[in-house]
C-alpha positions in Angstrom: 6.9 22.5 19.3 4.6 19.4 20.2 1.4 19.0 18.6 -1.4 17.2 21.0 -0.5 16.2 24.6 1.6 19.4 25.7 1.2 22.0 28.3 0.7 25.6 26.9 1.0 27.9 29.5 3.9 29.7 31.8 6.8 27.4 32.6 5.7 28.2 36.5 2.5 26.4 36.3 3.8 23.9 34.0 6.1 22.9 36.2 4.0 23.0 39.8 5.4 20.3 42.0 3.1 17.7 43.0 2.4 18.2 46.9 0.6 15.5 47.5 0.0 11.7 46.0 -3.3 12.7 44.2 -3.5 13.5 40.8 -2.3 17.4 39.7 -5.3 19.8 39.5 -7.2 20.4 35.9 -5.9 23.8 36.8 -2.4 23.3 35.9 -2.9 21.2 33.1 -5.5 22.5 31.1 -4.5 21.3 27.6 -3.5 17.5 27.7 -5.0 15.5 24.9 -7.8 13.3 26.0 -8.4 9.7 25.7 -12.2 7.9 26.1 -12.0 4.3 25.0 -14.4 1.7 25.3 -13.2 -1.6 24.8 -15.4 -5.4 24.5 -13.1 -8.1 25.1 -13.6 -11.4 24.3 -10.7 -13.7 25.9 -11.8 -17.1 24.5 -11.3 -15.5 20.4 -8.4 -13.2 21.8 -10.6 -10.6 20.3 -11.2 -7.0 21.2 -13.1 -4.5 19.9 -14.2 -0.8 20.8 -14.3 3.1 20.2 -11.2 5.3 20.6 -12.0 9.4 20.7 -8.6 11.4 21.0 -9.3 15.0 21.8 -6.4 17.0 20.5 -4.7 20.4 21.1 -2.5 21.9 18.0 0.7 23.5 20.2 2.4 23.6 17.2 2.8 27.3 15.5 1.2 25.7 11.9 -1.5 24.2 10.2 -2.6 20.7 11.3 -3.8 19.1 8.4 -3.3 15.4 9.2 -3.1 13.5 12.2 -0.7 10.7 12.8 -1.5 8.1 15.5 0.9 5.5 16.4 -0.9 1.6 16.6 1.7 -0.7 18.1 0.2 -4.0 17.8 0.5 -4.1 14.2 3.9 -4.4 14.6 3.2 -8.3 15.3 0.7 -9.0 12.3 1.6 -11.8 9.8 2.9 -8.7 6.7 4.5 -6.4 9.2 7.2 -4.5 7.5 9.8 -5.6 10.4 10.5 -8.5 13.1 9.8 -6.9 16.4 11.7 -9.6 18.2 15.1 -10.7 18.1 15.9 -14.5 17.0 17.2 -15.0 19.9 14.2 -14.1 22.0 11.4 -15.5 19.5 11.3 -19.3 21.4 10.4 -17.2 25.0 8.4 -14.6 23.0 6.4 -17.8 21.4 6.7 -20.7 23.6 3.8 -22.2 21.2 4.9 -21.1 18.0 4.5 -18.0 16.4 1.4 -16.4 16.2 0.0 -13.2 14.6 -2.4 -10.5 15.6 -3.3 -7.1 14.5 -5.1 -3.8 15.4 -7.8 -2.2 12.1 -9.5 0.9 12.4 -13.1 1.8 10.5 -15.2 4.8 10.6 -12.5 7.5 11.4 -14.4 11.0 12.0 -13.0 14.4 12.9 -15.1 16.4 14.6 -18.6 13.9 13.8 -17.5 14.3 9.8 -16.2 10.9 8.1 -12.4 11.2 7.7 -9.7 9.9 4.8 -7.2 7.8 6.6 -4.7 5.0 5.5 -3.1 2.4 8.0 1.1 2.0 7.0 1.7 -0.9 9.1 2.2 0.3 12.5 0.8 4.0 11.8 -2.1 5.2 11.1 -2.5 8.5 9.2 -5.8 10.5 8.7 -6.4 13.2 6.5 -8.0 16.3 8.2 -10.3 18.2 5.7 -10.6 21.5 7.6 -6.8 22.5 9.2 -6.5 22.9 12.6 -5.1 26.2 13.2 -2.6 26.3 16.4 -4.0 26.4 19.6 -7.4 25.0 18.5 -9.5 22.0 19.7 -10.4 18.4 17.5 -11.7 15.1 18.3 -10.7 12.2 16.1 -12.9 9.4 16.7 -12.4 5.6 15.2 -13.8 2.4 15.9 -11.2 -0.7 16.4 -10.9 -4.2 16.0 -7.9 -6.4 17.7 -6.7 -9.6 17.5 -4.1 -10.5 20.5 -1.4 -12.6 19.8 -0.8 -15.9 22.0 2.8 -14.7 23.3 4.5 -13.3 26.4 5.5 -10.1 25.4 3.9 -6.0 26.4 1.1 -7.4 24.7 -0.2 -10.8 24.6 -2.2 -13.3 26.3 -2.5 -17.1 27.4 -5.3 -19.5 27.9 -6.7 -17.4 31.0 -4.7 -14.1 30.8 -4.6 -11.3 28.2 -2.5 -8.3 29.0 -2.6 -4.9 27.4 0.8 -2.7 27.7 1.4 -0.3 24.9 -1.8 -1.4 23.1 -3.9 1.5 22.8 -3.3 3.4 19.5 -1.6 7.0 20.5 -1.1 10.1 18.9 2.5 10.5 17.8 4.5 13.3 18.9 5.4 16.5 16.6 8.3 18.2 17.8 11.1 20.0 16.0 12.1 16.6 14.1 8.2 16.6 12.7 5.9 13.7 13.5 7.3 10.4 15.4 6.3 7.5 13.9 9.2 4.9 14.4 9.3 1.2 13.8 8.2 -1.2 16.9 12.3 -2.1 17.2 13.2 -5.3 18.8 15.8 -3.6 21.3 14.6 -1.2 24.2 11.3 0.7 24.7 10.5 2.0 21.5 7.7 4.1 22.7 7.9 8.1 22.5 4.7 10.0 24.2 3.5 12.7 25.8 1.5 12.3 28.7 -2.7 12.8 28.6 -5.6 12.3 30.6 -7.6 8.8 30.0 -11.3 7.2 30.4 -11.1 3.9 30.0 -14.1 1.5 29.8 -13.7 -2.6 29.4 -15.8 -5.0 29.1 -15.3 -8.8 29.7 -16.8 -12.0 30.5 -18.1 -11.6 34.7 -14.9 -14.2 35.8 -12.0 -12.0 34.2 -10.8 -9.6 36.6 -9.5 -6.1 35.0 -6.3 -4.5 36.7 -5.1 -1.4 35.5 -3.9 2.5 37.0 -6.5 4.0 39.8 -9.1 2.9 41.5 -11.4 1.1 39.3 -15.5 1.3 38.7 -17.0 -2.1 38.3 -20.6 -3.4 36.9 -22.1 -6.5 36.2 -25.1 -7.2 33.6 -26.0 -9.9 31.1 -22.7 -12.4 32.1 -20.5 -9.6 31.9 -18.7 -7.1 33.9 -17.2 -3.5 32.9 -14.5 -1.9 34.5 -14.4 1.9 34.3 -10.7 3.8 34.9 -9.5 7.1 34.9 -5.9 8.0 34.8 -5.0 11.5 34.6 -1.7 12.6 33.6 -0.3 9.4 32.1 2.3 8.1 29.0 -0.2 5.7 28.3 -2.6 3.2 29.6 -2.0 -0.6 30.2 -3.8 -3.0 31.8 -4.2 -6.6 32.3 -7.2 -9.3 32.9 -7.2 -12.5 34.1 -10.0 -15.5 35.4 -7.2 -16.7 37.6 -6.2 -12.9 39.6 -5.8 -13.4 43.4 -5.1 -9.8 44.9 -3.5 -8.5 47.8 -3.0 -4.8 49.0 -1.0 -2.6 50.8 -0.9 1.0 52.1 2.4 2.4 51.9 3.6 5.3 54.6 2.4 7.8 52.3 -0.9 6.7 51.6 -0.3 5.0 48.4 -2.3 1.9 47.9 -0.5 -1.3 46.3 -3.0 -3.5 44.5 -0.5 -7.1 43.6 -2.4 -9.4 41.3 -1.0 -12.7 40.8 -2.2 -16.1 39.2 1.0 -17.9 39.9 0.9 -19.7 43.6 3.9 -17.4 44.9 4.8 -17.1 48.7 6.3 -13.7 47.6 3.3 -11.9 48.0 4.0 -9.9 51.4 7.3 -9.6 50.3 6.7 -8.1 46.7 4.3 -5.8 48.3 6.9 -4.6 50.9 9.4 -3.6 48.6 7.2 -2.1 46.5 6.7 0.3 49.4 10.1 1.1 50.5 11.0 1.9 46.9 7.7 4.5 46.2 9.1 6.0 49.4 12.6 5.9 48.3 12.1 7.5 45.0 9.1 10.0 46.4 11.8 11.2 49.0 14.7 11.6 46.5 13.1 13.2 43.2 9.8 14.4 44.4 6.5 12.9 45.2 4.8 10.2 43.4 2.0 12.0 41.8 -1.0 9.3 41.7 -2.9 7.5 44.3 -2.5 4.0 43.7 0.0 1.9 42.2 -0.8 -1.6 40.5 1.6 -4.5 40.4 0.3 -7.3 37.9 2.0 -10.5 37.0 1.7 -11.5 33.1 4.1 -13.1 30.8 7.1 -11.5 29.2 9.9 -12.8 27.5 12.6 -11.1 29.6 12.6 -12.3 33.4 11.7 -9.0 35.2 9.3 -6.3 34.6 7.8 -3.6 32.2 6.8 -0.3 33.2 3.4 1.4 32.3 1.8 4.7 34.7 0.9 3.8 37.9 1.2 0.2 36.4 4.0 -2.5 36.2 3.9 -5.9 34.3 6.0 -8.7 36.3 6.8 -11.9 34.4 5.6 -15.2 35.8 8.7 -16.7 35.2 10.3 -14.1 37.3 8.2 -14.3 40.2 9.0 -18.1 40.3 12.5 -18.6 39.9 14.4 -15.1 40.8 15.8 -14.7 44.0 16.3 -11.3 43.9 13.5 -9.0 43.1 15.2 -5.5 42.7 13.8 -5.6 39.2 10.7 -4.1 40.9 12.5 -1.3 42.3 13.8 -0.3 38.7 10.5 -0.4 37.5 9.3 1.7 39.9 11.6 4.1 39.5 10.3 4.5 36.0 7.4 5.9 37.2 9.6 9.4 37.3 12.2 8.4 34.6 10.0 8.6 31.7 6.5 8.5 33.0 6.5 11.9 35.0 9.7 13.5 33.1 9.3 12.3 29.8 11.6 11.6 27.1 12.6 10.1 23.7 13.0 6.5 24.7 14.2 5.9 20.9 16.9 8.2 20.4 17.9 8.6 24.5 17.1 5.7 26.3 19.9 6.7 28.3 17.8 9.4 29.9 15.6 6.8 31.7 17.4 3.8 31.7 20.6 5.0 32.8 19.5 7.8 35.2 17.1 5.3 36.6 19.4 2.4 37.1 21.8 4.6 38.6 19.4 6.4 41.3 18.3 2.7 42.1 21.6 1.6 43.4 21.4 3.9 46.2 18.4 2.2 47.7 20.5 -0.5 48.2 24.1 0.2 48.7 26.2 2.7 50.9 28.8 4.7 49.5 31.5 2.7 50.0 29.6 -0.3 48.1 28.2 2.3 45.4 32.2 3.0 44.7 33.6 -0.3 44.7 30.2 -1.7 42.7 30.7 1.0 40.0 34.6 0.8 40.0 33.8 -3.1 38.6 31.1 -2.5 36.3 33.3 0.0 35.0 36.0 -2.0 34.3 33.6 -4.9 33.0 32.3 -2.6 30.3 35.9 -0.9 29.4 37.0 -4.3 28.2 34.6 -4.8 25.8 33.5 -1.6 24.7 35.4 -1.6 21.5 33.5 -4.8 20.6 30.3 -3.1 20.5 28.7 -1.7 18.0 27.3 1.2 18.4 28.6 2.4 22.0 27.9 5.6 22.1 24.9 7.2 24.1 23.7 9.0 21.0 22.9 5.6 19.2 19.3 5.1 18.3 17.4 1.9 18.9 17.3 1.2 15.3 21.2 0.8 15.1 21.6 -2.4 17.8 21.7 -5.7 16.7 20.7 -7.3 20.0 19.4 -6.5 23.3 23.1 -7.2 25.1 24.7 -4.3 23.4 21.9 -2.1 24.1 22.1 -2.9 27.6 25.4 -2.7 28.0 25.2 0.9 26.2 21.9 2.4 27.6 21.6 1.1 31.1 25.2 0.8 32.0 27.2 3.2 30.2 24.6 5.5 31.3 24.6 4.5 34.7 28.2 5.1 34.9 27.9 8.1 33.6 25.7 9.6 36.2 28.0 8.0 38.6 30.7 10.0 37.4 28.4 13.2 37.3 27.7 12.4 41.1 31.5 12.3 41.8 32.1 15.3 39.8 29.5 17.8 41.4 28.7 16.1 44.5 26.1 14.2 46.4 24.6 17.4 47.9 24.0 19.1 43.8 23.4 15.6 42.3 20.6 15.3 44.6 19.3 18.9 44.2 19.6 18.3 40.4 17.3 15.3 40.5 14.6 17.5 42.7 15.4 20.9 40.2 15.1 17.9 37.0 11.8 16.8 38.3 10.3 20.1 39.0 11.3 21.4 35.7 9.8 18.6 33.8 6.9 17.1 35.3 4.7 16.0 33.0 6.6 17.8 29.9 9.3 16.6 27.8 13.1 16.7 28.5 15.4 16.3 26.1 19.3 15.5 26.4 20.3 19.5 26.2 17.5 19.8 28.9 18.9 17.4 31.5 22.6 18.9 31.2 21.1 22.6 31.5 19.5 21.2 34.3 22.6 20.1 35.7 24.5 22.7 34.9 22.4 25.4 36.4 22.4 23.6 39.7 26.0 22.8 39.8 27.6 26.1 38.3 29.6 24.9 36.1 30.2 23.7 32.4 29.3 20.3 31.8 29.3 20.4 28.2 32.7 18.4 27.6 32.0 16.0 30.4 28.6 15.3 28.6 30.1 15.1 25.1 32.8 12.6 26.0 30.1 10.3 27.8 27.5 10.8 25.2 29.6 10.6 22.2 33.3 9.2 22.3 33.3 5.6 20.9 36.1 5.6 24.0 35.3 5.4 27.7 36.0 8.3 29.4 37.8 7.9 33.1 35.0 7.2 35.7 36.1 9.9 38.2 
């Protein structure tokens, strides 16, 4: 059972397919939690103050006497319990030297009454004076103050811009394993989120442009500009702001408005917008409709030369835009709109479910069947040659077990991709494509676990795939590719 942001209703209503490129109607998702946030940003000091309200539904079968909130920014505080960046990336993350940020809370209340709370590293624990029964609502309110480090990471800043990925404090997932309050591991995407609805208001100096999901409403007063966003059914809310942004836009064949915000003098804007449009069409045709009316691509500074995905928003690294001859990372991040956002999974324990599947489906965007076979054979041979040297090397390995990024990539991206290619060859293209569509239908804006994915593949193919998946997920040796 999941506390907070999950759907309560019949499986049919919970997985109704998206028919248009609009948000699902509220009648389809009456019990997702609601975030209402007002932020005031002072870029010169890199300070953010604000108020966050979270309306929470207790979807467990027991009384809820505590609320756990994940506050990832504190992983970058001076007294953080664990280092959130591998040593190999420290110079890229902190080009001007290590500096720190924080997020702290005050005036925490529940349903209007002051509540006791404790901030333990990246977890805010709020005590409920009156336990919340199953299927009942409660509203948490908290004031926050944050300092954003100068760094090239999911959240970060430079002299002209700030970006906020995995910044907003978010309700932790509660499932059969309890509350998920994992550390901010230095590898992978250490975030596990339920879909929710967001109303976010951001006030900043009027010379700053704010980019985020959806179509914003703006107004100016006393030298400041407030930008308001509404994002429905999203596994988080990411945004950026810069006083140097220029923007270009394109309407895709499916009538999706794609907006590109850049602060570099890149000559590749048209190419990038066209690639984003074609990628959206590809994934929509193969899996199911993109559920939003808009997609934002925003230039930021990341430590990896590529991008980072968020619901309705993609961050693109500035160096990647300037130096890369191949923009296919954009296609990969767009694929994550389905694998992680629309279809949720635990990215900490089961990263292959989004990274591996996205990496394989992405290959069909550019490769024909013969090219796909050749590439997979080559990548299989390369991985097989080094698999015994990688620890851990199985797909059941969580993020906390990896000691470097390359091992994580080789397992959850590459081994995961090869497993899905092997499944594709085993059950055939027709059944594999049907599996993608059915997987999306069953788990749209819900949470999928490994057994859910396996069961869907078995149902569609009419095959017992337990031995196949067990070998690929749990066997240190690589199974045969075909």
